[in-house]
C-alpha positions as CSV (number, residue, x, y, z in Angstrom):
1,M,26.0,-11.5,17.0
2,S,22.6,-11.1,15.4
3,M,21.8,-10.0,11.9
4,A,19.3,-7.0,11.5
5,A,16.1,-7.9,9.7
6,V,15.8,-6.9,6.0
7,R,12.8,-4.6,5.5
8,I,10.6,-5.1,2.4
9,F,8.2,-2.4,1.5
10,A,4.9,-3.7,0.0
11,A,2.5,-1.2,-1.6
12,A,-0.3,-2.7,0.5
13,D,1.5,-2.2,3.8
14,P,-0.4,0.2,6.0
15,V,1.7,3.3,6.8
16,A,0.3,6.3,8.5
17,A,0.1,9.4,6.4
18,E,1.3,12.7,7.8
19,E,-0.2,15.8,6.1
20,Y,1.2,19.2,6.5
21,F,1.5,22.7,4.9
22,L,4.8,24.5,4.5
23,P,5.6,27.5,6.7
24,P,4.5,30.8,5.2
25,H,8.0,32.2,4.9
26,K,8.9,29.4,2.4
27,L,5.9,29.8,0.1
28,L,6.3,31.6,-3.2
29,Q,3.2,30.4,-4.9
30,G,0.1,28.5,-3.7
31,N,-0.2,26.7,-0.4
32,P,0.3,23.0,-1.3
33,R,-0.9,20.3,1.0
34,Q,2.0,17.8,1.4
35,T,1.8,14.3,2.6
36,V,4.6,11.9,3.7
37,W,4.4,8.2,4.4
38,M,7.5,7.1,6.4
39,H,8.5,3.5,5.7
40,Y,11.8,3.4,7.7
41,T,13.9,5.6,10.0
42,D,17.0,4.1,11.5
43,P,17.7,4.4,15.2
44,S,20.0,7.4,14.8
45,A,17.3,9.3,12.8
46,K,19.9,10.1,10.2
47,F,18.6,7.7,7.5
48,M,15.0,7.7,6.3
49,V,12.9,6.2,3.5
50,G,9.4,7.0,2.4
51,I,6.9,8.4,-0.1
52,W,6.2,12.1,-0.4
53,H,3.3,13.8,-2.3
54,S,2.6,17.5,-3.0
55,E,-0.1,19.5,-4.6
56,R,0.8,22.4,-7.0
57,G,2.8,25.2,-5.6
58,R,6.3,26.7,-5.4
59,W,8.5,27.2,-2.3
60,T,12.1,27.8,-1.3
61,I,14.4,24.8,-0.4
62,L,17.7,24.5,1.4
63,Y,19.0,21.0,1.7
64,T,21.0,20.0,4.8
65,E,20.5,16.4,3.9
66,E,21.5,14.2,0.9
67,E,18.4,12.9,-0.9
68,F,17.9,10.3,-3.6
69,C,14.5,10.7,-5.3
70,R,12.5,8.6,-7.8
71,I,9.5,10.5,-9.2
72,L,6.5,8.1,-9.3
73,E,4.0,10.6,-10.8
74,G,3.6,14.2,-11.7
75,V,6.0,16.9,-12.9
76,S,8.1,19.3,-10.8
77,V,10.9,21.8,-11.5
78,L,13.9,22.3,-9.3
79,T,15.7,25.7,-9.8
80,D,19.1,26.4,-8.2
81,Q,20.3,29.9,-7.0
82,A,21.9,30.5,-10.4
83,G,18.5,30.0,-12.1
84,T,19.4,26.6,-13.7
85,Q,16.2,24.5,-13.9
86,V,15.8,20.8,-14.0
87,T,12.4,19.3,-14.8
88,V,11.6,15.9,-13.2
89,R,8.8,13.6,-14.1
90,A,7.6,10.0,-13.5
91,G,10.5,7.6,-13.9
92,D,13.2,10.1,-13.2
93,E,15.8,9.3,-10.5
94,F,18.2,12.0,-9.1
95,V,20.1,13.1,-6.1
96,I,19.8,16.5,-4.4
97,P,23.1,17.1,-2.5
98,A,23.4,18.7,0.9
99,G,23.8,22.4,0.4
100,F,21.5,22.7,-2.6
101,S,19.5,25.9,-2.4
102,G,16.7,27.2,-4.7
103,T,13.1,26.4,-5.3
104,W,10.9,23.4,-5.8
105,E,7.8,23.9,-8.0
106,V,5.1,21.3,-8.5
107,L,3.5,21.8,-11.9
108,E,1.5,18.6,-11.7
109,P,0.8,16.9,-8.4
110,T,4.0,15.0,-7.6
111,R,4.7,11.8,-5.7
112,K,8.2,10.6,-5.1
113,R,10.1,7.8,-3.3
114,F,12.8,9.3,-1.2
115,V,15.9,8.1,0.6
116,I,17.5,10.7,2.9
117,Y,20.8,10.7,4.7
118,E,21.2,13.6,7.2
119,A,24.8,13.5,8.4
120,G,24.3,16.3,10.9
121,A,21.2,14.9,12.6
122,H,21.3,14.1,16.3
């Protein structure tokens, strides 16, 4: 029986950036360019770790995954369907549960570390 290797993420490690724009039907304000740097995806593609960055804008969100986030820089506001707002900024850590629906608004360009578990994937 072999032990899987421990993965250490160093800031200097080269990771390819994937830039994209949200689909027009999700956009509520602006057209923010978003970038993701994937550091790890398990073989089942259900568990992922990486860094995400977004320019200013606001869009609708509907989470099918569980996501842990740590804001590294910037300010964003998450608003649920009932209108409850949570402002997150550098240093904040939080979980967005599967089933969360509402909006994500980037007030100041935001960068976050994310850990995602998508139970329904594949």
